[in-house]
C-alpha positions as CSV (number, residue, x, y, z in Angstrom):
1,X,-14.4,22.8,24.1
2,X,-11.0,24.1,22.7
3,X,-12.6,27.4,21.8
4,X,-14.0,27.7,25.3
5,X,-10.7,26.9,26.8
6,X,-9.0,29.5,24.7
7,X,-11.6,32.0,26.0
8,X,-10.8,31.1,29.6
9,X,-7.0,31.5,28.9
10,X,-7.6,34.9,27.4
11,X,-9.7,35.9,30.4
12,X,-7.0,34.6,32.7
13,X,-4.3,36.7,30.9
14,X,-6.3,39.8,31.6
15,X,-6.6,39.0,35.4
16,X,-4.4,40.6,38.0
17,X,-1.0,38.9,38.7
18,X,-2.2,37.7,42.1
19,X,-5.7,36.3,41.8
20,X,-8.2,36.0,44.6
21,X,-11.4,33.9,44.6
22,X,-13.4,36.8,43.1
23,X,-11.0,37.0,40.2
24,X,-11.0,33.2,39.6
25,X,-14.8,33.2,39.8
26,X,-15.1,35.7,37.0
27,X,-13.1,33.5,34.8
28,X,-15.0,30.2,35.5
29,X,-18.4,31.9,36.0
30,X,-18.6,31.0,39.7
31,X,-19.3,32.9,42.8
32,X,-16.5,33.4,45.4
33,X,-18.7,31.2,47.8
34,X,-18.6,28.4,45.3
35,X,-14.8,28.8,44.9
36,X,-14.4,28.5,48.6
37,X,-16.7,25.4,48.7
38,X,-14.5,23.7,46.1
39,X,-11.4,24.6,48.1
40,X,-12.7,23.1,51.3
41,X,-13.9,19.9,49.6
42,X,-10.4,19.7,48.0
43,X,-11.9,19.1,44.5
44,X,-9.8,19.2,41.3
45,X,-12.1,21.4,39.3
46,X,-9.9,24.4,40.2
47,X,-6.1,25.0,40.1
48,X,-4.5,24.5,43.5
49,X,-4.2,27.8,45.5
50,X,-0.9,29.0,46.8
51,X,-0.1,27.8,50.3
52,X,-1.4,30.0,53.1
53,X,1.3,31.7,55.1
54,X,-1.0,32.8,57.9
55,X,-4.3,31.7,59.2
56,X,-6.1,34.8,58.1
57,X,-4.6,35.0,54.6
58,X,-7.1,34.5,51.8
59,X,-6.7,31.9,49.1
60,X,-4.7,33.2,46.2
61,X,-3.4,32.0,42.8
62,X,-0.7,33.2,40.6
63,X,-2.1,34.2,37.2
64,X,0.7,32.3,35.4
65,X,-0.2,29.2,37.4
66,X,-3.8,29.5,36.4
67,X,-2.9,30.0,32.7
68,X,-0.6,26.9,32.8
69,X,-3.4,24.9,34.5
70,X,-5.9,25.9,31.8
71,X,-3.5,25.3,28.9
72,X,-1.9,22.0,29.9
73,X,-4.3,19.2,30.8
74,X,-1.5,17.1,32.2
75,X,-1.1,19.6,35.1
76,X,-4.6,18.8,36.2
């Protein structure tokens, strides 16, 4: 599992600084639809997205937050 987690961290480091569901899905092997489903169900299998500023704004994550979430189990 540690090798797999390292691979996920390496993938996250190559992601854009502001990640969208498509970017997060590439790392976890999930479709954007599945990412949105997890968000709406408020599950803990994904890092928490940044707060929305407007109603039409898509869910986003900071790359550094995702990396921290992957590296440190206590954050989860």
